[in-house]
C-alpha positions as CSV (number, residue, x, y, z in Angstrom):
1,X,-0.1,0.1,-0.2
2,X,1.6,3.3,-1.2
3,X,2.1,5.8,1.8
4,X,3.0,8.8,2.5
5,X,4.8,9.7,6.0
6,X,4.7,12.9,7.9
7,X,6.7,13.0,10.9
8,X,6.0,14.8,13.8
9,X,7.5,15.2,17.4
10,X,8.4,11.7,18.4
11,X,7.5,10.4,15.3
12,X,10.6,10.1,12.8
13,X,12.0,7.4,14.5
14,X,9.2,5.2,14.4
15,X,8.4,6.1,10.5
16,X,11.9,4.7,9.8
17,X,11.4,1.4,11.2
18,X,8.1,0.9,8.9
19,X,10.5,0.9,6.3
20,X,11.1,-2.8,7.5
21,X,7.4,-3.6,7.2
22,X,6.5,-5.5,4.2
23,X,2.8,-4.4,3.9
24,X,3.4,-0.8,3.7
25,X,5.6,1.1,0.7
26,X,6.8,4.5,2.1
27,X,6.9,6.8,-1.4
28,X,8.7,9.9,-1.3
29,X,6.1,11.9,-2.4
30,X,2.5,12.2,-1.8
31,X,1.7,12.5,-5.1
32,X,2.0,8.8,-5.1
33,X,0.3,8.1,-2.0
34,X,-3.2,6.8,-1.5
35,X,-2.8,7.0,2.6
36,X,-1.3,10.1,4.4
37,X,0.4,8.8,7.8
38,X,0.9,11.4,10.2
39,X,3.3,9.9,13.1
40,X,3.5,11.6,16.0
41,X,2.4,15.1,17.0
42,X,2.4,17.8,14.5
43,X,3.3,21.5,16.0
44,X,1.0,24.7,15.2
45,X,3.9,25.8,13.3
46,X,4.0,23.3,11.0
47,X,0.1,22.6,10.7
48,X,-0.4,24.6,7.8
49,X,2.2,22.5,6.1
50,X,1.1,19.1,7.0
51,X,-2.5,20.0,5.5
52,X,-0.9,21.8,2.1
53,X,1.1,17.7,1.9
54,X,-2.3,16.3,2.8
55,X,-4.0,18.1,0.1
56,X,-1.0,17.0,-2.5
57,X,-2.2,13.4,-2.1
58,X,-4.6,12.4,-5.1
59,X,-8.2,11.4,-5.0
60,X,-9.7,8.6,-3.5
61,X,-7.5,9.4,0.0
62,X,-7.5,8.2,3.2
63,X,-5.5,9.9,6.6
64,X,-4.0,7.6,9.8
65,X,-2.9,9.6,12.6
66,X,-0.1,7.5,14.6
67,X,0.5,8.6,18.1
68,X,-0.5,12.0,17.3
69,X,-1.6,13.8,20.3
70,X,-3.6,17.0,19.6
71,X,-3.2,16.5,16.1
72,X,-6.1,14.1,15.2
73,X,-8.4,16.8,16.1
74,X,-7.3,18.7,13.2
75,X,-7.2,16.3,11.0
76,X,-10.9,15.7,9.8
77,X,-12.1,12.2,9.0
78,X,-8.3,10.7,10.1
79,X,-8.2,7.3,11.7
80,X,-6.3,7.5,15.0
81,X,-3.8,4.7,15.9
82,X,-2.1,4.3,19.5
83,X,-0.7,0.8,19.2
84,X,2.7,-0.6,17.7
85,X,3.5,-1.0,13.9
86,X,1.2,-4.3,13.6
87,X,-1.6,-1.6,14.4
88,X,-0.7,0.7,11.6
89,X,-0.5,-1.7,9.1
90,X,-4.1,-2.8,10.1
91,X,-5.3,0.7,9.7
92,X,-4.0,1.6,7.0
93,X,-5.4,-1.8,5.3
94,X,-9.2,-0.8,6.4
95,X,-8.6,2.8,5.5
96,X,-7.4,1.5,2.2
97,X,-10.5,-1.1,1.5
98,X,-13.0,1.8,2.9
99,X,-11.4,3.8,-0.4
100,X,-11.6,0.5,-2.8
101,X,-15.3,0.0,-1.7
102,X,-16.6,3.4,-1.4
103,X,-14.3,6.3,-3.4
104,X,-16.7,9.1,-2.7
105,X,-15.3,8.4,1.2
106,X,-12.0,10.1,0.0
107,X,-10.8,12.9,2.8
108,X,-11.4,16.5,1.7
109,X,-9.0,19.1,0.9
110,X,-7.9,21.1,4.2
111,X,-6.9,24.4,2.5
112,X,-8.7,26.7,0.6
113,X,-8.0,26.7,-3.4
114,X,-6.7,29.9,-3.9
115,X,-3.9,31.4,-6.1
116,X,-0.6,31.4,-4.8
117,X,0.0,35.1,-5.6
118,X,-2.4,37.7,-6.9
119,X,-1.6,37.8,-10.9
120,X,-4.9,38.0,-13.1
121,X,-5.3,41.1,-14.6
122,X,-1.9,42.0,-14.2
123,X,0.7,42.9,-16.9
124,X,-0.2,43.8,-20.7
125,X,-1.8,40.2,-21.3
126,X,-3.3,39.7,-17.9
127,X,-0.7,37.0,-17.1
128,X,0.7,38.7,-14.2
129,X,4.0,39.3,-15.6
130,X,5.6,42.8,-16.4
131,X,7.1,43.2,-19.8
132,X,9.8,40.7,-20.3
133,X,11.1,40.2,-16.8
134,X,10.0,40.5,-13.2
135,X,6.0,39.9,-12.0
136,X,4.3,36.8,-10.9
137,X,3.3,34.9,-14.1
138,X,0.5,33.0,-13.6
139,X,1.1,33.4,-9.6
140,X,4.6,31.8,-10.0
141,X,7.0,34.4,-8.8
142,X,9.8,34.7,-12.3
143,X,13.3,33.5,-11.5
144,X,15.5,36.1,-11.9
145,X,19.2,36.2,-13.0
146,X,22.5,36.6,-10.7
147,X,25.8,36.9,-10.8
148,X,27.9,33.7,-10.7
149,X,31.2,33.0,-9.9
150,X,32.0,31.9,-13.4
151,X,31.2,35.0,-14.7
152,X,27.8,33.9,-16.2
153,X,24.3,35.9,-15.4
154,X,22.5,32.5,-14.5
155,X,18.5,32.3,-13.1
156,X,18.5,31.9,-9.4
157,X,15.5,29.8,-8.6
158,X,14.4,29.9,-4.9
159,X,13.1,26.9,-3.2
160,X,11.8,26.3,0.2
161,X,12.4,22.3,1.2
162,X,10.4,20.6,4.3
163,X,9.4,20.3,7.2
164,X,7.8,17.1,5.8
165,X,10.0,16.4,2.8
166,X,11.4,12.9,3.0
167,X,14.9,13.0,2.1
168,X,15.7,15.1,5.1
169,X,15.1,14.9,8.8
170,X,11.6,15.9,10.1
171,X,10.9,19.3,11.0
172,X,14.1,21.0,8.6
173,X,13.1,23.3,6.4
174,X,15.9,24.4,3.7
175,X,15.4,27.6,2.4
176,X,17.7,27.5,-1.1
177,X,19.1,29.7,-3.6
178,X,19.7,27.6,-6.6
179,X,21.7,28.7,-9.7
180,X,22.2,25.6,-12.1
181,X,22.5,22.6,-9.7
182,X,24.7,24.9,-7.5
183,X,23.5,26.0,-4.3
184,X,24.5,29.2,-3.4
185,X,22.9,30.3,-0.2
186,X,20.8,28.1,2.6
187,X,18.8,29.0,5.7
188,X,17.9,26.2,7.5
189,X,15.6,26.0,10.6
190,X,15.1,22.4,12.5
191,X,12.6,22.0,15.3
192,X,12.3,19.4,18.1
193,X,10.8,16.6,15.4
194,X,13.6,13.9,14.9
195,X,15.3,12.2,18.1
196,X,15.4,15.2,20.7
197,X,11.6,14.4,22.0
198,X,11.3,11.7,24.1
199,X,10.4,8.2,22.4
200,X,8.7,5.5,24.2
201,X,9.5,2.9,21.6
202,X,13.3,3.1,22.6
203,X,14.5,0.4,24.6
204,X,15.4,1.7,28.3
205,X,19.2,0.3,28.0
206,X,21.1,3.1,26.7
207,X,23.6,1.1,24.5
208,X,20.3,-1.0,22.8
209,X,18.6,2.6,22.6
210,X,21.4,4.3,21.2
211,X,22.1,1.2,18.7
212,X,18.3,1.3,17.7
213,X,18.6,5.1,17.1
214,X,21.2,4.5,15.0
215,X,19.5,1.8,12.8
216,X,16.8,4.1,12.3
217,X,19.4,6.7,10.9
218,X,21.2,3.9,8.4
219,X,17.5,3.1,7.1
220,X,16.8,6.4,6.3
221,X,20.3,7.0,5.1
222,X,20.3,4.1,2.6
223,X,16.6,5.6,1.7
224,X,18.0,8.5,0.9
225,X,21.4,7.0,-1.1
226,X,18.2,4.5,-3.6
227,X,19.2,1.8,-1.3
228,X,15.9,0.8,-0.2
229,X,16.4,-3.1,-0.5
230,X,19.0,-2.7,2.5
231,X,16.7,0.1,4.2
232,X,14.3,-2.1,4.9
233,X,16.3,-4.8,6.3
234,X,18.3,-1.7,8.6
235,X,14.9,-0.9,9.5
236,X,13.7,-4.5,10.4
237,X,16.7,-5.0,12.4
238,X,16.3,-1.6,14.5
239,X,12.6,-2.9,15.3
240,X,14.3,-6.1,16.8
241,X,16.4,-4.4,19.2
242,X,15.2,-4.1,22.8
243,X,17.0,-4.4,26.0
244,X,15.9,-8.0,26.5
245,X,17.0,-9.1,23.0
246,X,20.1,-11.5,22.1
247,X,22.7,-9.1,21.3
248,X,25.0,-11.3,20.3
249,X,22.8,-12.6,17.3
250,X,21.6,-8.9,16.6
251,X,25.4,-7.8,16.5
252,X,26.1,-10.5,13.7
253,X,23.0,-9.3,11.9
254,X,24.4,-5.8,12.0
255,X,27.6,-7.1,10.8
256,X,26.4,-8.6,7.8
257,X,24.8,-5.6,7.0
258,X,27.3,-2.9,6.9
259,X,29.0,-5.7,5.0
260,X,26.7,-5.7,2.4
261,X,26.6,-1.5,2.8
262,X,30.0,-1.5,1.9
263,X,29.8,-4.2,-1.1
264,X,27.0,-1.8,-2.8
265,X,29.9,1.2,-3.7
266,X,27.7,4.0,-2.1
267,X,30.7,5.0,0.1
268,X,32.5,5.5,-2.8
269,X,29.6,7.3,-4.0
270,X,30.1,9.5,-0.9
271,X,33.9,10.0,-0.8
272,X,34.5,13.7,-1.0
273,X,31.0,14.9,-0.6
274,X,30.3,17.1,2.4
275,X,34.3,17.7,3.8
276,X,34.3,19.4,6.8
277,X,37.4,20.0,9.1
278,X,37.6,17.5,12.0
279,X,34.8,15.0,10.7
280,X,36.4,14.2,7.1
281,X,33.8,13.3,4.1
282,X,30.1,11.6,4.2
283,X,31.7,8.6,3.5
284,X,33.9,8.6,6.6
285,X,30.9,9.8,9.1
286,X,29.1,6.5,7.5
287,X,31.9,4.5,8.1
288,X,32.1,5.8,11.5
289,X,28.4,5.5,12.6
290,X,28.1,2.1,11.0
291,X,31.2,1.0,13.3
292,X,29.6,2.3,16.2
293,X,26.2,0.5,15.6
294,X,28.3,-3.1,15.8
295,X,30.3,-1.9,18.6
296,X,26.8,-0.5,20.9
297,X,25.3,-4.3,20.1
298,X,28.5,-6.3,20.8
299,X,30.3,-4.8,23.5
300,X,27.2,-2.7,25.2
301,X,29.1,0.2,24.7
302,X,27.9,3.9,23.7
303,X,29.9,5.1,20.9
304,X,30.6,8.9,20.7
305,X,29.8,8.5,17.0
306,X,26.0,7.5,17.5
307,X,25.7,11.5,19.5
308,X,23.5,13.8,18.1
309,X,25.4,16.4,16.5
310,X,25.9,19.7,18.7
311,X,23.9,22.7,17.6
312,X,26.9,24.7,17.1
313,X,29.0,22.5,15.5
314,X,26.4,21.5,13.1
315,X,26.0,25.3,12.3
316,X,29.5,25.9,11.6
317,X,30.2,22.8,9.9
318,X,27.0,22.9,7.4
319,X,28.1,26.9,6.9
320,X,31.3,25.9,5.4
321,X,29.9,22.4,3.7
322,X,26.9,23.6,1.8
323,X,27.1,26.5,-0.3
324,X,28.8,26.1,-3.8
325,X,27.7,22.2,-3.5
326,X,24.8,20.6,-5.4
327,X,21.7,20.3,-3.8
328,X,21.7,16.5,-3.7
329,X,25.2,16.5,-2.3
330,X,23.7,19.1,0.2
331,X,21.2,16.4,1.4
332,X,23.7,13.8,1.6
333,X,25.8,16.3,3.4
334,X,22.6,16.7,6.2
335,X,21.7,13.1,6.4
336,X,25.5,12.1,6.8
337,X,25.8,14.5,9.9
338,X,22.9,13.5,11.9
339,X,21.0,16.9,12.0
340,X,18.1,15.8,13.3
341,X,19.3,15.7,16.8
342,X,20.1,18.9,16.9
343,X,18.0,22.4,17.6
344,X,18.2,25.1,15.1
345,X,17.3,28.4,15.1
346,X,16.9,30.8,11.8
347,X,20.4,31.7,10.3
348,X,21.5,31.9,6.8
349,X,24.3,30.2,5.8
350,X,26.3,31.9,2.6
């Protein structure tokens, strides 16, 4: 069943474990989904954003909220689930069956259908433009040219990504200025929607909790790099990590998974991507985190490599690493740094 997951406070890690559930297929865009799954609690600041995501799911569609205290009331017609992943699968299956039986039961739009900008009647032909340049033709701001370091004048494309973008940590909003494929500016904001909130699904034993959190990160990172089969294995392994589980068996499975990841060549692709002083490139950070996951399971230790990135450190690292890179490389850099564990205030990185 095609599902798009929008993770709120305390829901991002649980969402990653759903990648290991064979009955569900987490899609990368709401345009390809039939069911919207809202996990955790969506803060007031992101309510309009999740409603916009909801309205992008094509009809017929349904909504399921998972442990989303306070959010279900603001998602009319949603099915509210408080149990485990099996309960989510059951709820999604029932919602899917209901849509097949009665397509007219589809969830209605939550936002009014209005133009993003006023444009009708503006310009010589009423198209919203002002001559050859400027204005908002047909409601969309026109891309204007800007100086490029190579001496060319290229269009500057301004985009806002997040806070529910599949490839980014939950709550991250990334405002970028692109020239061609190169990122010139980036403004980041990150609310506490990832690992900063208390998560009742994590084991009480510290090293097990750290290993499970690391496997959740690995599942997401593998998905971002296009390795969904291995992402599902990492997610399934994460769901098995508890304080009472046979750690020796888990460490063997984790070690085998890491060997498979290394054989894919993904680390070669991440070589020289997101190079930052004292932290190496994205491939180096992947290796450190993968080794730390196995160590946490095998030796009952808490490696520093699995600690969330500090706010001040992450801000400094990203300020140097993002501008001048491609958007794809910037996303890979953010994922490799695991910035979902840090709190960001508004700040422009140039």
